[in-house]
C-alpha positions in Angstrom: 97.0 256.5 -47.7 96.8 260.2 -47.6 99.9 261.8 -49.1 101.1 265.4 -49.5 103.7 266.8 -51.9 106.4 266.5 -49.2 105.9 262.7 -48.7 108.3 260.2 -50.0 106.9 256.7 -50.7 109.5 254.0 -50.4 110.1 251.9 -53.6 108.7 248.6 -52.2 105.6 250.1 -50.5 103.1 249.7 -53.4 104.2 246.1 -54.1 104.1 245.2 -50.4 100.7 246.7 -49.8 99.2 245.1 -52.9 100.5 241.7 -51.8 99.1 242.2 -48.2 95.7 243.3 -49.5 95.5 240.3 -51.8 96.2 238.0 -48.8 94.1 239.7 -46.1 90.8 241.4 -45.8 92.2 244.1 -43.6 90.4 247.5 -43.6 93.5 249.3 -42.5 97.2 248.4 -42.9 99.2 250.1 -40.2 103.0 250.5 -40.2 104.5 250.4 -36.7 107.6 252.1 -37.9 108.3 255.7 -39.0 111.2 257.6 -40.4 111.1 261.3 -39.4 113.5 263.8 -41.0 115.7 265.1 -38.3 119.2 266.6 -38.7 120.3 264.7 -35.6 119.0 261.4 -37.0 121.2 258.4 -37.6 119.4 256.9 -40.7 120.1 257.9 -44.3 118.1 257.0 -47.4 119.7 256.3 -50.7 119.4 259.2 -53.1 118.9 261.6 -50.2 122.4 262.0 -49.0 121.8 265.5 -47.7 119.0 264.4 -45.3 119.0 262.4 -42.0 116.2 260.6 -40.4 115.2 259.3 -37.0 113.7 255.8 -36.9 110.7 255.3 -34.6 109.1 252.1 -33.7 105.8 251.8 -31.8 106.9 250.5 -28.4 104.3 247.7 -28.2 105.5 246.4 -31.6 109.3 246.8 -31.3 109.9 243.0 -31.8 107.3 242.6 -34.7 109.1 241.1 -37.6 106.1 239.8 -39.7 102.6 241.1 -40.5 100.2 240.7 -37.5 96.5 240.8 -38.0 94.2 242.3 -35.3 90.5 241.6 -35.3 88.1 242.8 -32.6 84.7 244.2 -32.3 85.4 245.4 -28.8 85.3 249.2 -29.1 86.9 249.8 -25.7 89.9 247.6 -26.7 90.3 249.6 -29.9 90.0 252.9 -28.1 92.6 251.8 -25.5 95.0 251.0 -28.3 94.9 254.5 -29.5 94.5 256.2 -26.1 97.6 254.4 -24.6 99.5 255.0 -27.8 100.0 251.3 -28.4 99.1 252.3 -32.0 100.5 255.5 -33.3 97.9 258.0 -34.4 99.8 259.2 -37.5 97.8 259.1 -40.7 101.0 258.7 -42.7 101.6 255.2 -41.3 98.2 253.9 -42.4 96.6 252.7 -45.6 92.9 252.5 -45.7 90.9 250.1 -48.0 88.9 252.4 -50.3 85.7 250.3 -50.1 85.9 250.4 -46.3 86.0 254.2 -46.3 83.1 254.4 -48.8 81.0 251.8 -46.9 81.4 253.7 -43.6 81.1 257.2 -45.2 84.5 258.2 -43.9 86.0 261.2 -45.5 89.2 263.0 -44.6 88.6 266.7 -43.9 91.6 268.5 -45.4 90.6 271.8 -43.7 91.7 270.4 -40.4 95.4 270.7 -41.4 97.5 268.7 -39.0 94.6 267.8 -36.8 94.0 264.3 -38.2 93.3 262.3 -35.0 89.5 262.3 -35.4 89.7 260.6 -38.8 92.2 258.0 -37.6 90.1 257.3 -34.4 86.9 256.9 -36.4 88.5 254.6 -38.9 90.1 252.4 -36.4 86.9 252.2 -34.3 84.9 251.1 -37.4 87.3 248.6 -39.0 86.9 244.9 -38.7 90.6 244.1 -39.2 93.9 246.0 -38.8 97.1 244.5 -40.2 100.2 245.7 -38.4 103.3 245.8 -40.5 106.9 246.0 -39.4 107.8 248.0 -42.5 107.9 251.8 -42.8 105.9 253.0 -45.9 106.9 256.5 -46.4 108.5 259.6 -44.8 107.6 263.3 -44.9 110.4 265.5 -46.1 110.8 268.9 -44.5 110.5 271.9 -46.9 
C-alpha cells in the first residue's frame, strides 16, 4: 500500500492483510469500501471525534461480506472492470504484493501527484489474482 502522512491505517488492517496473504496467493488485495473525510458524513471513528466520514462501497460489491478471489488472464475483462468502475481506481484501497511489483518492474511515480490511475491499471492488468475484501483499510485525513 502506498501511504502518505495524512493516511490513517485502521488498527486491524495489518493483521487482516497478513492473514489474507498467508491464505491466498493474491498479487493485489483490494478493499471495496472506503471512508472519506467529509463534514457532512454520518460515520465517526473512535479517537477522531472532531471528524466525520462518508462511507463508500463499490456498487458491484455492495453485498460482499467475505473475501472474494478473482482470477483471470482475460485482459479485456480486467480493463472493463476498471473502465466501468466495477473496481475503484483508488490506490489507497489496494495492497500490492512486493514480489509481484518487483517481478513486473512496477514502480509508483510519485511525481505524478494525484494522477495514480496508470499505476493501478498496469498493476491490475498484470496480476494473476485479485482478492476483493469487504473491509476498509485506511482513510485519508484532510489537512
